[in-house]
C-alpha positions as CSV (number, residue, x, y, z in Angstrom):
1,M,3.4,-25.3,10.3
2,T,5.1,-22.1,9.8
3,G,4.5,-18.9,12.4
4,T,2.8,-15.7,11.5
5,S,4.4,-12.3,12.4
6,T,2.1,-8.7,12.4
7,H,4.1,-5.4,12.6
8,Y,2.3,-2.5,13.8
9,S,3.5,0.9,13.8
10,G,1.8,3.9,15.2
11,I,2.9,7.3,13.2
12,L,2.0,10.9,14.2
13,V,1.7,12.7,10.8
14,V,1.4,16.6,10.7
15,V,0.1,18.7,8.1
16,P,-1.0,22.2,7.6
17,P,-4.8,22.5,8.8
18,T,-5.4,24.1,5.5
19,H,-4.9,20.5,3.8
20,F,-6.0,18.1,6.7
21,D,-8.8,16.7,4.7
22,D,-6.9,16.2,1.7
23,C,-4.3,14.0,3.7
24,R,-7.0,12.2,5.6
25,R,-8.4,10.9,2.6
26,S,-4.8,9.9,1.3
27,L,-4.4,8.3,4.3
28,D,-7.5,6.3,4.3
29,D,-6.4,5.1,0.4
30,L,-3.3,3.7,1.7
31,P,-3.8,-0.4,2.3
32,G,-3.0,-1.3,5.9
33,V,-3.3,2.2,7.3
34,E,-6.1,2.8,9.6
35,V,-6.5,6.8,10.7
36,H,-7.5,6.5,14.7
37,H,-7.3,10.0,15.9
38,C,-7.5,13.8,14.1
39,H,-7.0,16.8,15.4
40,A,-8.0,19.3,12.4
41,E,-7.2,22.3,13.9
42,S,-3.4,21.6,14.9
43,G,-3.3,19.2,11.7
44,R,-2.4,16.1,13.6
45,I,-3.2,12.7,12.8
46,V,-2.5,9.6,14.1
47,V,-2.6,6.2,12.2
48,V,-1.8,2.6,13.0
49,H,-0.1,0.7,10.0
50,E,-0.4,-3.1,10.1
51,S,1.7,-5.2,7.9
52,A,3.2,-8.7,7.5
53,S,7.1,-7.4,7.3
54,L,9.2,-4.6,8.5
55,E,10.1,-3.8,5.1
56,E,6.1,-3.1,4.1
57,Q,6.3,-0.5,7.6
58,E,9.4,1.3,6.5
59,E,7.7,1.4,2.8
60,R,4.5,2.8,4.3
61,L,6.5,5.3,6.2
62,L,8.5,6.7,3.4
63,Q,4.7,6.6,1.4
64,I,3.4,9.0,4.1
65,R,6.1,11.0,4.4
66,A,5.6,11.6,0.3
67,L,2.1,13.0,0.3
68,P,1.5,16.4,-0.7
69,N,1.6,18.7,1.9
70,V,2.6,16.5,4.9
71,A,5.3,18.7,6.9
72,L,6.2,15.6,9.3
73,A,5.6,12.0,9.6
74,E,7.2,10.0,12.6
75,L,7.1,6.4,13.9
76,V,6.3,6.7,17.5
77,Y,5.5,3.0,18.3
78,H,6.5,-0.3,16.8
79,Y,5.1,-3.8,17.9
80,L,5.6,-7.4,16.8
81,D,3.1,-9.7,17.2
82,S,4.7,-13.3,16.4
83,E,2.9,-16.3,16.8
84,S,4.2,-19.7,15.9
85,A,2.5,-23.0,15.8
86,D,5.6,-24.9,16.4
87,A,6.2,-23.2,19.5
88,E,6.5,-24.9,22.5
89,P,4.0,-23.5,25.5
90,V,6.2,-22.1,28.0
91,T,5.7,-23.2,31.7
92,A,6.5,-21.4,34.8
93,R,9.4,-23.0,36.8
94,D,8.9,-24.0,40.5
95,P,10.3,-20.9,42.4
96,Q,11.8,-23.8,45.0
97,E,13.9,-25.1,42.3
98,H,15.4,-21.7,41.1
99,G,19.2,-22.2,41.5
100,R,19.6,-25.6,41.0
């Protein structure tokens, strides 16, 4: 069996407040992107992007940066959740065996 990996990225998006609603709608339309926090007065939006590959993560960040009126889109966090059906369980060693 093959394991699966999921990449999660936290991205801060900043837009002029006058274009906030349009940008929010555009972000909602992007596959794998979920808006988690909005502050319309400052034009800040926090999104999480979920995908199966790092390449998709990079591509989506570039797409967000290319949206109309986006002043800033920066990766602030990345997490790789990998799960493998082939992996053997990890067990703790007996502390008394340490050093042997």
